[in-house]
Each structure stands twice: as structure tokens, then as C-alpha cells.
Backbone as a ProteinNet text record, in pm:
[ID]
protein_1_A
[PRIMARY]
MSEGARLSEAMIRIQKLSFAYPDGRPALADVSLEVQAGEKVAIVGPNGAGKSTLFLQLNGILQGQGYVEVGGLVVEQSNLRQVRARVGMVFQNPDDQLFSPSVFEDVAFGPLHMGCPLEEVRERVTQALAAVGMTGHEKHMPHHLSIGERKRIAIATVLAMDPKVLVLDEPSAGLDPRARRNLIRLLRGMPLTMLIASHDMRLVWDLCPRTVILDGGRLAADGPTAQLLQDQGLMEIHGLEVPFR
[TERTIARY]
85.9	0	88.2	55	136.3	113	204.5	191.1	66.9	23.9	-90.8	-223.8	-225.8	-351.7	-351.8	-309.5	-305.6	-443.1	-472.7	-602.7	-606.8	-725.9	-743.1	-882.7	-898	-1030.3	-1110.2	-1043.5	-1111.6	-1145.1	-1263.5	-1296.5	-1214.1	-1192.1	-1107.1	-1002.1	-877.6	-768.1	-678.4	-665.1	-580.7	-481	-353.7	-250.3	-156.6	-148.5	-52.8	-53.2	-172	-189	-174	-86.9	-68.6	-74.5	-123.1	-132.5	-121.9	-45.5	-34.9	-55.8	-124	-148.2	-19.9	-14.8	108.7	159.8	70.1	115.6	172.5	178.6	234.9	133.2	7.1	-96	-128.3	-107.7	-138	-288.7	-334.4	-477.3	-507	-413.7	-427	-295	-302.7	-180.7	-191.6	-121	-104.4	-239.3	-329.1	-462	-457.7	-506.9	-520.8	-665.7	-722.4	-864.8	-891.7	-975.2	-1021.8	-1174.2	-1232.1	-1377.1	-1406.7	-1488.5	-1520.4	-1630.7	-1638.4	-1740.5	-1879.7	-1961.8	-2097.9	-2115.1	-2005.8	-2017	-2064.1	-2140.8	-2180.2	-2119.1	-2021.1	-1939.7	-1952.5	-1985.7	-1991.4	-1854.3	-1812.6	-1690.3	-1734.4	-1718.2	-1768.1	-1654.3	-1678.7	-1580.4	-1611.3	-1544.7	-1569.2	-1523.9	-1564.4	-1515.6	-1363.4	-1300.6	-1155.9	-1089.5	-1168.9	-1112.5	-1033.9	-1058.7	-989.1	-1079.3	-1210.8	-1303.3	-1300	-1316.5	-1316.7	-1181	-1074.9	-941.1	-922.2	-972.5	-964.6	-1039.3	-1159	-1238.5	-1167.3	-1102.5	-1037.1	-913.2	-866.4	-756.5	-805.5	-935.2	-987.3	-992.9	-997.2	-993.4	-875	-779.9	-654.8	-659.5	-770	-771.2	-663.2	-648.7	-535.9	-459	-328.4	-246.5	-143.5	-153.1	-62.8	43.7	105.5	205.8	137.6	158.9	95.6	39.5	-51.6	-103.4	-256	-311.5	-456.3	-491.7	-588.3	-631.5	-784	-841.3	-986.7	-1018.5	-1099.1	-1138.7	-1022.7	-916.5	-800.4	-701.3	-728.9	-637.9	-572.6	-442.2	-371.9	-407	-436.6	-468	-336.8	-302.9	-182	-209.4	-120.1	-146.5	-186.4	-122.1	-147.8	-285.1	-349.2	-477.4	-594.8	-573.3	-677	-807.1	-798.6	-921.8	-1004.3	-939	-1009.9	-1064.2	-984.1	-1028.1	-1149.3	-1145.3	-1254.4	-1383.6	-1372.2	-1492.2	-1558.2	-1480.4	-1532.7	-1589.6	-1542.5	-1576	-1668.4	-1789.7	-1882.8	-1882.6	-1849.3	-1832.6	-1931.5	-2002.7	-2096.1	-2036.9	-1999.3	-1935.3	-2037.1	-1987.4	-2074.7	-2147.1	-2076.5	-2135.7	-2179.3	-2309.3	-2352.8	-2305.4	-2274.7	-2227.9	-2091	-2020.8	-1894.2	-1915.5	-2040.8	-2068.5	-2162.2	-2237.1	-2337.9	-2287.3	-2279.1	-2218	-2289.8	-2393.8	-2461.7	-2581.7	-2634.5	-2749.4	-2879.2	-2888.5	-3012.8	-2981.9	-3082.3	-3070.1	-3044.6	-3118.8	-3100.2	-2955.4	-2898.9	-2762.1	-2661.2	-2685	-2594	-2597.5	-2716.8	-2727.9	-2682.9	-2701.6	-2663.2	-2514.3	-2443.3	-2303.4	-2218.5	-2229.2	-2148.7	-2174.8	-2301.3	-2329.4	-2285.7	-2304.2	-2258	-2106.4	-2035	-1889.6	-1842.9	-1925.2	-1894.7	-1924.9	-1988.9	-2018.5	-2149.7	-2240.2	-2369.4	-2453.5	-2531.9	-2624.3	-2725.8	-2778.8	-2867.7	-2990.4	-3047.5	-3166.4	-3133.8	-3015.6	-2973.7	-2946.7	-2889.2	-2864.6	-2996.3	-3096.5	-3227	-3284.8	-3271.7	-3324.7	-3252	-3119.6	-3041.4	-3080	-3097.7	-3136.6	-3273.3	-3368	-3502.9	-3499.7	-3426.2	-3419.1	-3349.1	-3241.1	-3165.7	-3248.1	-3317.7	-3399.1	-3517.3	-3576.1	-3685.1	-3635.6	-3515	-3460.1	-3440.2	-3411.6	-3387.4	-3506	-3618.2	-3738.9	-3738.8	-3670.5	-3660.5	-3715	-3801.7	-3868.1	-3945.7	-3936	-4004.3	-3916.9	-3794.5	-3702.7	-3598.7	-3618	-3516.6	-3475.8	-3569.2	-3540	-3501	-3504.5	-3472.6	-3322.5	-3288.7	-3148.3	-3105.9	-3001.5	-2963	-2942.6	-2882.9	-2848.4	-2966.5	-3084.1	-3206.6	-3284.1	-3231.9	-3297.7	-3249.9	-3323.1	-3283.2	-3161.7	-3096.2	-2979.1	-3015.2	-3132.2	-3173.2	-3196.6	-3257.8	-3280.9	-3149	-3056	-2926	-2850.4	-2863.6	-2800.2	-2852.6	-2983.7	-3042.2	-2999.1	-2989.1	-2942.4	-2796.9	-2714	-2574.5	-2565.9	-2650.8	-2654.1	-2697.3	-2797	-2844.3	-2735.6	-2649.5	-2543.1	-2449.4	-2431.8	-2344.6	-2418.6	-2543.7	-2620.8	-2636.5	-2645.5	-2663.3	-2544.3	-2428.5	-2307.4	-2287.6	-2376	-2374	-2235.6	-2183.2	-2049.6	-2051.3	-1932.5	-1918.6	-1900.5	-1841	-1820.6	-1887.2	-1968.9	-2037.4	-1983.5	-1932.2	-1874.1	-1958.1	-2016.6	-2107.6	-2061.6	-2053	-2014.3	-2139.3	-2191.1	-2311.3	-2430.4	-2470	-2574.6	-2711.5	-2742.1	-2876	-2887.1	-2777.9	-2781.9	-2878.1	-2970.7	-3063.6	-3188.4	-3199.7	-3316.4	-3425.6	-3550.9	-3661.4	-3678.6	-3755.5	-3765	-3807.8	-3904.1	-3948.4	-3838.7	-3771.7	-3663.1	-3547.9	-3524.1	-3418.5	-3451.1	-3575.3	-3615.1	-3606.5	-3648.4	-3640.7	-3496.8	-3407.8	-3266.7	-3208.9	-3242.3	-3193.3	-3241.3	-3369.9	-3423.3	-3352.7	-3328.6	-3260.8	-3120.8	-3043.2	-2904.8	-2897.8	-2989.2	-2989.4	-3010.7	-3090.4	-3121.6	-3021.8	-2922.1	-2825.2	-2709.3	-2675.2	-2566.5	-2429.4	-2402.8	-2277	-2195.6	-2065.8	-1978.9	-1996.1	-2018.1	-2040.9	-1955.5	-1901.4	-1841.7	-1922.9	-1970.4	-2061.5	-2011.8	-1975.9	-1940.5	-2065.1	-2097.4	-2219.3	-2214.3	-2275.6	-2303.1	-2443.6	-2516.6	-2651.9	-2640.6	-2633.7	-2610.7	-2729.2	-2848	-2961.1	-2948.1	-2901.6	-2875.6	-2769.2	-2662.6	-2556.2	-2613.5	-2695.1	-2754.5	-2842.3	-2922.9	-3019.4	-2956.2	-2843	-2789.4	-2661.3	-2574.8	-2439.1	-2415.6	-2397.6	-2368.1	-2232.7	-2142.8	-2007.1	-1976.4	-1908.1	-1870.5	-1722.1	-1659.4	-1520	-1517.5	-1449	-1435.5	-1296.9	-1293.1	-1168.4	-1165	-1047.9	-1032.4	-886.9	-866.9	-731.7	-652.6	-721.9	-655.7	-618	-654	-619.9	-745.5	-731.5	-842.4	-854.1	-963.4	-980.2	-1058	-1147.4	-1227.5	-1284.3	-1307.9	-1362.6	-1437.2	-1570.3	-1645.3	-1791.4	-1872.9	-2016.7	-2081.5	-2164.7	-2232.3	-2311.3	-2385.1	-2468.9	-2387	-2261.4	-2173.9	-2112.8	-2054.7	-1982.9	-2077	-2191	-2279.6	-2352.9	-2351.4	-2412.5	-2309.9	-2183.6	-2077.9	-2069	-2141.1	-2152.2	-2017.5	-1932.7	-1801.1	-1717.4	-1716.3	-1640.7	-1693.4	-1824.3	-1883	-1853.1	-1863.1	-1837.7	-1692.9	-1601	-1458.4	-1431.1	-1503	-1477.7	-1581.7	-1654.1	-1744.9	-1866.7	-1914.8	-2028.3	-2144.1	-2264.9	-2382.8	-2433	-2480.9	-2542.9	-2684.3	-2718.8	-2852.7	-2958.1	-3079	-3190.5	-3240	-3278.2	-3329.5	-3478.8
-120.7	0	124	218.5	339	429.4	523.5	618.9	704.5	722.7	808.1	739.6	610.5	538.6	452.6	505.6	430.8	429	317.7	304.1	382.5	431.8	507	481.8	475.2	461	589.3	701.7	830.3	857.2	914.4	956.8	1079	1169.2	1286.2	1289.8	1304.1	1315.5	1431.9	1528.1	1645.2	1652.3	1664.3	1667.3	1784.7	1871.5	1982.6	2060.3	2101	2171	2321.6	2381.1	2526	2574.6	2697.9	2754.7	2905.9	2963.3	3108.3	3146.7	3258.2	3306.4	3368.4	3385.2	3434.9	3566.4	3649.3	3775.8	3758.3	3632.3	3603.2	3598.7	3631.8	3632.1	3488.7	3454.1	3317.5	3295	3176.8	3144.7	3024.2	2929.9	2813.3	2791.7	2752	2732.9	2606	2503	2380	2316.7	2302.6	2246.4	2094.7	2024.2	1878.7	1843.4	1752.5	1721.6	1586.5	1505.1	1380.5	1378	1328.8	1315.3	1173	1103.1	964.7	956.9	843.8	822.4	841.8	920.4	944.2	1058	1114.6	1227.6	1353.3	1434	1566.2	1668.6	1741.5	1829.6	1973.4	2063.5	2206	2268.3	2352.3	2431.2	2576.3	2634.9	2770.1	2860.7	2990	3089.2	3221.2	3327.7	3459.6	3463.7	3566.3	3585.2	3593.2	3526.5	3526	3424.7	3334.2	3235.2	3126.5	3106.7	3002	2887.8	2901.7	2792.9	2758	2857.5	2831.3	2780.8	2835.5	2789.2	2642.9	2604.6	2465.3	2375.3	2416.7	2335.4	2313.4	2418.3	2408.5	2319.7	2283.7	2187.9	2045.5	2020.6	1884	1828.2	1915.4	1864.9	1919.8	1977.3	2016.7	2146.4	2222.6	2354.1	2442.1	2434.3	2493.8	2380.5	2393.2	2290.5	2356.9	2326.9	2385.5	2288.6	2321.4	2236.7	2150.3	2020.8	1929.1	1810.2	1738.7	1614	1620.5	1589.5	1586.3	1456.6	1384.7	1257.2	1253.3	1206	1193.4	1054.1	978.9	846.6	753.5	765.6	679.5	725.4	837.9	890.3	1019	1025.9	1149.4	1253.1	1374.8	1481.3	1534.7	1486	1527.6	1519.2	1573.4	1590.9	1461.3	1351.8	1225.7	1167.5	1213.8	1157.6	1253.7	1371.4	1474.4	1432	1362.8	1322.8	1229.1	1132.5	1038.4	1108.8	1196.5	1268.4	1355	1425.5	1515.5	1440.9	1313.1	1232.4	1197.6	1201.8	1169.5	1290.9	1409.6	1531.8	1619.2	1638.5	1730.6	1861.8	1970.5	2098.8	2201.2	2264.9	2372.1	2501.9	2591.5	2716	2815.1	2913.1	3013.9	3095.2	3129.7	3207.4	3111.7	3095.5	2999.6	3034.2	3161.2	3198.6	3139.1	3089.4	3021.6	2880.7	2830.7	2694.4	2685.3	2789	2782.8	2853.2	2780.1	2835.9	2794.8	2710.2	2659.9	2747	2733.3	2814.5	2779.7	2659	2619.4	2546.8	2545.5	2473.2	2325.7	2266.9	2124.6	2095.4	2175.6	2150.7	2164.9	2261.5	2276.7	2154	2106.7	1993.4	1864.7	1856.2	1736.3	1729.3	1840.6	1844.8	1739.7	1732.3	1637.7	1493.7	1447.2	1309.2	1276.8	1371.6	1348.4	1331.9	1416.6	1409	1277.3	1220.8	1092.2	974	1000.7	894.5	822.4	883.4	820	814.3	707.1	701.8	814.8	854.4	970.2	953.1	832.7	812.3	830.3	783.1	801.5	947.9	1019.5	1163.3	1235.7	1205.1	1270.6	1240.6	1116	1077.4	1150.3	1160.2	1231.7	1379.3	1440.4	1580.9	1599.2	1512.9	1522.3	1509.7	1411.8	1389	1503.9	1553.4	1661.2	1789.7	1822	1943.1	1930.4	1811.8	1790.7	1806.4	1759.3	1764.3	1906.8	1998.1	2137.2	2228.4	2167.9	2245.8	2327.3	2279.1	2355.2	2279.9	2182.5	2114	2214.6	2199	2289.9	2402.2	2411.6	2517.6	2466.9	2347.9	2286.7	2374	2445.3	2523.2	2667.3	2706.4	2844	2871.5	2995.2	3037.6	3065	2998.7	3014.5	3158.7	3239.7	3375.7	3471.8	3420.2	3498.6	3466.5	3374.4	3334.1	3421.1	3418	3490.8	3424.6	3493.8	3438.2	3310.8	3310	3189.3	3073.2	3101	2995.4	2944.8	3035.6	2993.2	2907.9	2942.4	2862.9	2719.9	2706.9	2573	2494.4	2561.9	2494.1	2448.7	2531.8	2493.8	2368.7	2360.3	2240.4	2120.5	2139.9	2030.2	1977.6	2066.8	2020.8	1922.7	1941.3	1851.7	1724.2	1737.2	1618.8	1523.1	1575.8	1491.4	1400.5	1433.5	1354	1245.1	1241	1136	1120.8	1227.8	1220.4	1144.2	1103.2	1038.3	1141	1253.8	1363.5	1487.3	1551.2	1672.7	1789	1890.4	2007.7	2128.1	2195.2	2306.2	2431.9	2541.2	2670.3	2758.3	2784.8	2864.7	2811.2	2685.6	2627.9	2691.3	2749.1	2805.2	2950.5	3012.4	3153.6	3173.7	3267.6	3300.3	3215.7	3115	3027.7	3080.8	3067.9	3106.2	2998.8	3026.4	2931.6	2791.1	2780	2646.1	2572	2639.3	2575.6	2538.2	2623.5	2595.6	2470	2459.2	2339.4	2214.8	2228.4	2114.3	2072.3	2171.3	2141.3	2067.5	2113.4	2047.2	1902.4	1881	1745.1	1658.3	1716.2	1642.5	1600.4	1696.5	1668.3	1573.5	1587.8	1500.6	1354.5	1331.8	1195.5	1132.5	1208.8	1155.3	1087.9	963.9	891.4	930.2	1059.1	1110.9	1175.5	1171.4	1253.2	1398	1488.6	1628.6	1722.3	1822.4	1939.1	2059.8	2136.5	2246.6	2373.1	2472.9	2603.9	2690.2	2750.2	2829.6	2928.5	3046.1	3139.6	3118.7	3025.6	2992.1	2889.6	2939.1	2850.5	2757.5	2798.6	2707.5	2587.9	2611.5	2500.4	2408.4	2467.4	2387.5	2303.4	2366.2	2296.9	2180.3	2204	2104.5	1991.6	2018.1	1923.3	1853.1	1921.6	1871	1833.8	1707.5	1668.9	1719.7	1749.5	1793.3	1926.6	2012.5	2144.2	2169	2228	2271.1	2422.7	2491.3	2636.7	2671	2744.3	2798.4	2948.4	2998.6	3142.6	3176.9	3272.9	3311.1	3198.5	3107.4	2995.7	2882	2891.4	2787.5	2718.9	2590.7	2516.6	2557.4	2626.3	2680.4	2587.2	2505.5	2413.6	2306	2188.6	2075.5	1988.4	1977.9	1898.5	1888.8	1833.2	1820.2	1956.9	1966.4	2092.3	2144.4	2056.2	2098.7	2160	2119.7	2174.6	2307.1	2308.9	2428.6	2545.8	2519.9	2629.6	2690.5	2624.2	2681.9	2744.3	2742.5	2805.4	2951.6	3038.2	3177	3246.8	3220.8	3283.6	3241.1	3112.4	3061.5	3120.5	3122.4	3172.8	3321.4	3399.1	3543.2	3571.8	3497.9	3518.2	3503.2	3411	3382.5	3445.1	3544.4	3620.8	3545.2	3452.1	3368.6	3390.6	3357.4	3374.5	3241.5	3241.5	3121.6	3110.7	2998	2985.9	2964.7	3011.9	2984.7	2843.6	2775.1	2638.9	2642
0	0	0	-84.3	-94.6	24.6	45	153.8	135.7	10	-16.6	0.7	42.2	55.2	179.8	291.9	416.3	480.5	549.8	613.4	743.4	777.9	900.7	953.9	1085.5	1144.5	1129.3	1125	1111.5	965.3	941	805.1	766.6	863.5	841.6	950.7	912.9	1009.8	969	1058.2	1036.8	1150.7	1118.6	1221.9	1198.1	1299.3	1300.6	1168.8	1128.4	1001.4	1021	942.1	941.3	797.6	780.6	646.2	654.7	563.7	551.7	406.3	383.9	248.6	191.5	58.9	-3	54	107.5	165.6	306.3	353.1	484.4	596.1	566.1	669.7	711.4	840.4	884.9	892.6	850.7	854.1	941.7	950.8	1037.8	1109.5	1236	1314.4	1397.3	1353.7	1432.9	1470.1	1371.8	1395.3	1381.2	1481.7	1476.7	1507.8	1427.2	1439	1375.4	1440.7	1382.3	1384.5	1275.9	1264.5	1219.9	1296.9	1265.6	1160.4	1092.8	990.5	1051.2	984.8	1029	1127.3	1178.1	1271	1197.9	1269.9	1221.8	1316.6	1268	1350.7	1300.8	1393.3	1360.7	1382.7	1289.4	1302.6	1314.5	1432.1	1455.7	1501.3	1489	1529.6	1463.7	1504.2	1444.6	1299.8	1228.1	1091.4	1092.2	994.9	987.6	1077.8	1136.7	1229.5	1158.3	1028.2	953.2	909.3	927.5	895.7	746.5	660.6	516.3	469.2	525.1	488.9	526.7	642.5	684.2	586.5	547.2	455.8	322.7	273	142.2	144.6	264.2	274.1	248.6	269.2	263.1	121.6	21.6	-115.8	-194.9	-124.7	-187.8	-265.7	-256.3	-321.1	-260.1	-127.5	-56.1	11.4	17.8	81.4	171.6	300.5	397.6	443	554.9	616.6	721.9	714.2	807.7	733.2	795.7	741.5	735.1	618.1	600	527.9	583.4	527.1	525.2	415.8	402.2	349.3	423.2	378	352.1	431.3	415.5	310.7	244.7	142.9	190.7	179.2	209.9	102.7	146.6	51.6	-4.3	-121.2	-191.1	-340.2	-420	-562.2	-630.9	-597.8	-667.5	-636.6	-529.5	-487.4	-502	-556.9	-551	-619.3	-730.8	-799	-711.1	-647.9	-560.9	-436.4	-378.4	-259.4	-291.7	-403	-437.8	-469.4	-508	-527.9	-394.8	-286.6	-153.9	-81.1	-118.1	-43.8	-127.1	-77.9	-141.8	-65.9	-133.8	-67	-118.1	-24.9	-58.4	-5.8	-96.5	-57.2	-1	72.6	131.7	24.7	-80.9	-190.1	-300.8	-323.2	-424.9	-565.4	-591.3	-724.4	-756	-654.6	-678.1	-733.7	-728.8	-772.2	-891.4	-918.4	-1023.2	-1148.6	-1258.7	-1379.8	-1507.7	-1499.2	-1618	-1653.8	-1776.2	-1818.4	-1747.2	-1690.5	-1623.7	-1493.9	-1406	-1279.8	-1305.7	-1399.1	-1427.5	-1466	-1553.3	-1598.6	-1485.3	-1395.4	-1282.3	-1191.9	-1158.5	-1067.5	-1136	-1267.1	-1341.3	-1370.2	-1359	-1401.4	-1329.7	-1197.2	-1121.3	-1159.1	-1154.9	-1194.9	-1337.5	-1431.1	-1568.4	-1572.6	-1496.4	-1492.1	-1431.5	-1341.4	-1280	-1372.1	-1486.7	-1580.8	-1556.6	-1479.9	-1452.8	-1580.7	-1599.3	-1713.5	-1705.9	-1821.3	-1826.2	-1738.4	-1734.6	-1652.4	-1504.6	-1462.7	-1323.3	-1295	-1392.2	-1375	-1350.8	-1430.5	-1413.5	-1275.1	-1231.9	-1101.5	-989.4	-1000.5	-898.9	-892.8	-1008	-1012.4	-947.4	-982.7	-926	-774.3	-723.8	-579.8	-508.5	-566.2	-501.9	-495.6	-602.9	-602.7	-507.1	-500.4	-405.2	-262.6	-235.4	-100	-51.5	-143.5	-103.8	-136.7	-173.7	-197.1	-324.3	-428.3	-552.4	-673.3	-650	-760.5	-845.1	-978	-1068.3	-1119.6	-1068.6	-1111.7	-1212.1	-1265.4	-1350.6	-1469.7	-1529.6	-1649.5	-1619.4	-1492.7	-1456.7	-1469.8	-1494.6	-1495.8	-1351.7	-1302.8	-1161.9	-1118.9	-1203.8	-1161.4	-1169.6	-1209	-1200	-1073.1	-992	-868.3	-752.3	-644	-523.8	-460.3	-367	-299.6	-224.2	-160.3	-89.5	-182.8	-298.1	-396.5	-454.5	-481.2	-534.4	-432.4	-303.3	-199.7	-202.5	-214.8	-216.5	-340	-454.7	-575.8	-558.9	-497.4	-473.8	-387	-284.5	-200.5	-283.5	-371.2	-454.7	-547.6	-599.5	-689.2	-619.6	-489.5	-413.5	-375.4	-330.5	-292.6	-409.6	-531	-648.7	-674.3	-616.3	-637.9	-533	-433	-331.1	-266.4	-206.3	-146.2	-14.7	31.2	161.7	272.9	239.5	334.3	277.1	357.9	315.7	397.7	327.6	391.6	351	449	420.4	492.9	418.3	473.1	477.2	596.2	617.2	535.8	557.4	473	488.2	603.1	623.6	580.2	538	497.6	381.9	397	290.5	286	371.5	369.9	462	419.1	505.9	613.5	718.6	830.8	790.7	699.8	659.9	585	489.6	415.8	508.8	607	704.1	784.6	832.8	907.4	820.1	694.1	602.7	578.9	567.6	547.1	667.7	787.8	908.6	913.2	883.2	883.1	779.1	661.7	555.3	598	647.7	684.4	802.9	898.2	1015	975.3	872.5	832.2	736.8	694.6	598.3	670.8	634	700.6	647	646.4	594.1	704.4	690	773.3	728.8	824.8	789	872.4	805.9	870.9	828.1	926.7	898.1	966.9	887.7	942.7	941.4	1055.5	1061.7	1176.8	1153.6	1261.4	1317.4	1258.1	1302	1415.1	1538.7	1652.1	1678.9	1638.4	1653.2	1559	1438.4	1346.5	1404.7	1457.3	1519.9	1632.7	1717.5	1833.1	1787.4	1683.9	1638.1	1557.8	1493.6	1395.6	1437.8	1511.1	1533.2	1680.1	1711.9	1849.3	1899.1	1807.4	1843.9	1778.9	1853.1	1802.2	1825	1724.8	1731.6	1716.5	1805.6	1797.1	1745	1633.9	1580.3	1606.5	1640.8	1658.9	1629.2	1541.9	1505	1441.4	1373.6	1307.6	1399.2	1526.5	1623.6	1676.2	1710.2	1768.8	1915.3	1947.9	2082.7	2174.2	2117	2197.5	2107.4	2164.1	2088.8	2188.3	2172.5	2267.9	2233	2324.3	2299.9	2278.2	2176.8	2145.3	2264	2331.9	2443.8	2556.3	2566.8	2670.5	2625.9	2507	2462.7	2438	2375.8	2337.6	2455.9	2569.6	2688.9	2783.5	2743	2821.4	2776.4	2845	2801	2796.3	2893	2894.2	2775.1	2746.9	2632.9	2502.8	2487.4	2364	2344.9	2450.4	2439.2	2404.4	2462.9	2433.9	2284.8	2221.2	2081.2	1988.3	2035.6	1952.3	1904.5	1987.1	1950.2	2046.5	2001.3	2082.5	2136.4	2260.2	2316.6	2260.6	2196.8	2140.3	2246.3	2219.7	2308.4	2282.1	2387	2372.4	2349.4
[MASK]
+++++++++++++++++++++++++++++++++++++++++++++++++++++++++++++++++++++++++++++++++++++++++++++++++++++++++++++++++++++++++++++++++++++++++++++++++++++++++++++++++++++++++++++++++++++++++++++++++++++++++++++++++++++++++++++++++++++++++++++++++++++

């Protein structure tokens, strides 16, 4: 077995990961984290804490100093195609993911690229759009939709690819209360490993049994959500709000 394909009990393993941008600005400092298969883990912290930078290490878009492994594969150049097939990522800005003339084409792009038969592609698109409450929008132009609608379409593009790890950056942003509740129910019922960055502490409380707090690129706390989110002093220090139960 090659060094790039070693087995691991953890679905995600990060060891002593540091990253600085080309201008020298540090974004991550000595972060170590393990996530087991099927865990739903919230990554929270103030703006600029390093959450998005951490996520981009998981599929090799950014590569820092340290060790990153996903699904038993080291995240390195020789494995990027395999790693990216395992990691479904929904960016904070849906316009970073939507580029086709129609909603159907955007959601179908991933399954088509994976080589799925056309009938399966149609089925995946139908199921993904239904899951995010966007059935009937197949022929619409994504950039003519509202921000909330575009967010839901971006989530659908990832769900259609049936990833093993789902990484979501502010998934509830722009969603109305009903769509937000539906999204929580959907994600809660999916047997996927999830990392979720959010300022929506109620979503974190309802969806993620475990929470990790990042601040200044460092791991500040890691523990049960019910414990961390009710620690008012801890939350205030890191610019977070305690959710109402």
C-alpha cells in the first residue's frame, strides 16, 4: 500500500496543520482534528477564524504544512481526484458553484462528470432538487434566482453527487424558516460525515452533536455541542452567541 492510501479509522484526520497566504498572513496554526465516519461536527468561530481555509484543505484547493487525510487517502497531488470524489463541498457564496445556463444543468453536471447514465442523472437531479425544496425550477437560470434559492441549488449540486463527506459553509444563509427546518431534517437523516461552518447557533444545536471552535486559526475548543454552546463565557470570548433552547 502506498503512503498516499493508508487506512485510518477516522474519516477525516488532520494533524498539526498550518497555512499562511502568499502575503504572509497566517490562517491556520497547528490544527489537529479527527472526525469519525458518520459524525456531524460544527466548526464555529468569528469571521476570519480560519473555517473556510480549513475546509479548502480537505480537497486540496489549498495545501498547507501538516497532514490531511480523508477516507483513508492522504490529501496530496497524486490523490486529488479520488479525494474530491469523496468530499462534497458547498461554498458560502452559491455563485462560486453555479455556472450553467439552467438549474437542471448545474445539478446534473457532477453526476454526468462521474459517468452516470442519463436516466440516473435525471433521477439524482429530481431527488436533489426535491430535497432542497426547488422542484419545478429545472429550467430556470440560476443567476435569476434569489440568494436563498441559489443557496439551495448549490446544495443540490453537491447532494446529487452522493459524497461520503459533506462540507457546508453557512448552509442556512438566505433560507426562510421552513426551508431551514427542512434542510436540518434532511441533513440530520443523511448517514454522511459532515463538517458544517455556521453562525446559526440554533442550526448547530439542532444538527451537530459535536462542536469545534476555531479562533485566530487555532483550535480553541472541541467537545459536545450541548456543553460548549451553553458556556456563556467561552462563547463570548470567541465572539459567539449562546442559542436559546
